[in-house]
C-alpha positions as CSV (number, residue, x, y, z in Angstrom):
1,M,16.0,0.2,-27.0
2,Y,17.6,-2.8,-25.3
3,A,16.0,-6.2,-24.7
4,L,18.0,-7.0,-21.6
5,D,16.4,-10.3,-20.7
6,V,12.9,-11.9,-20.8
7,G,11.7,-9.6,-18.0
8,H,13.4,-6.3,-18.6
9,L,13.5,-3.8,-21.5
10,A,15.4,-0.5,-21.4
11,L,15.0,2.7,-23.5
12,A,17.9,5.1,-23.6
13,P,18.6,8.2,-25.7
14,E,22.2,7.1,-26.3
15,R,24.3,3.9,-26.1
16,V,24.7,2.4,-22.6
17,P,27.9,0.4,-22.6
18,E,26.8,-2.1,-19.9
19,Y,23.5,-2.8,-21.8
20,E,25.5,-3.2,-25.0
21,K,27.4,-6.1,-23.4
22,I,24.4,-8.0,-21.9
23,A,21.4,-7.2,-24.2
24,L,19.8,-10.1,-26.0
25,F,19.2,-7.6,-28.9
26,K,18.7,-3.9,-29.5
27,E,16.3,-2.0,-31.7
28,R,15.7,1.6,-32.5
29,A,12.5,3.1,-31.0
30,R,10.8,6.4,-31.7
31,A,9.6,8.7,-28.9
32,I,7.0,11.3,-29.5
33,L,6.1,14.2,-27.1
34,Q,2.5,15.2,-27.4
35,N,0.7,17.6,-25.0
36,G,3.3,17.0,-22.3
37,N,3.1,13.2,-22.6
38,F,5.6,10.8,-24.1
39,A,4.6,8.0,-26.4
40,V,7.1,5.3,-27.5
41,E,6.7,3.5,-30.8
42,V,7.9,0.0,-30.1
43,P,9.4,-2.0,-33.0
44,A,7.4,-5.1,-34.0
45,R,10.3,-7.4,-33.0
46,V,10.2,-6.0,-29.4
47,Y,6.4,-6.1,-29.2
48,E,6.3,-9.7,-30.3
49,F,9.3,-10.9,-28.2
50,Y,7.8,-9.5,-25.0
51,H,4.1,-10.3,-25.9
52,L,3.3,-6.7,-24.9
53,D,-0.4,-7.2,-25.8
54,E,-0.6,-9.9,-23.1
55,S,1.7,-8.5,-20.5
56,D,1.4,-6.3,-17.4
57,Y,4.4,-4.1,-17.0
58,T,5.8,-1.4,-14.8
59,V,7.7,1.6,-16.3
60,M,10.4,3.3,-14.1
61,A,13.0,6.0,-14.7
62,S,16.5,5.0,-13.7
63,E,17.9,6.7,-10.7
64,K,21.5,6.3,-11.9
65,K,20.7,7.4,-15.5
66,P,17.6,9.7,-15.3
67,K,17.2,9.7,-19.1
68,T,17.0,5.9,-19.2
69,I,13.6,4.2,-18.9
70,E,13.4,0.6,-17.6
71,V,10.3,-1.5,-18.3
72,V,9.8,-4.5,-16.0
73,L,7.6,-7.2,-17.5
């Protein structure tokens, strides 16, 4: 999980070199598959940094890297 900037968060199953260079910080997240749905357990540091309890956000799959999820806050 990469905190790219104050408005973008990215989740990727493996390291992304361009994100490694620009991320404010990175954390490990846990993804769970239940009944065909994915749930992501977000680390407290990320949750607090992005104020996820107060934010509206959009989740998108990357067209360039289909296994990467981008969250726009």
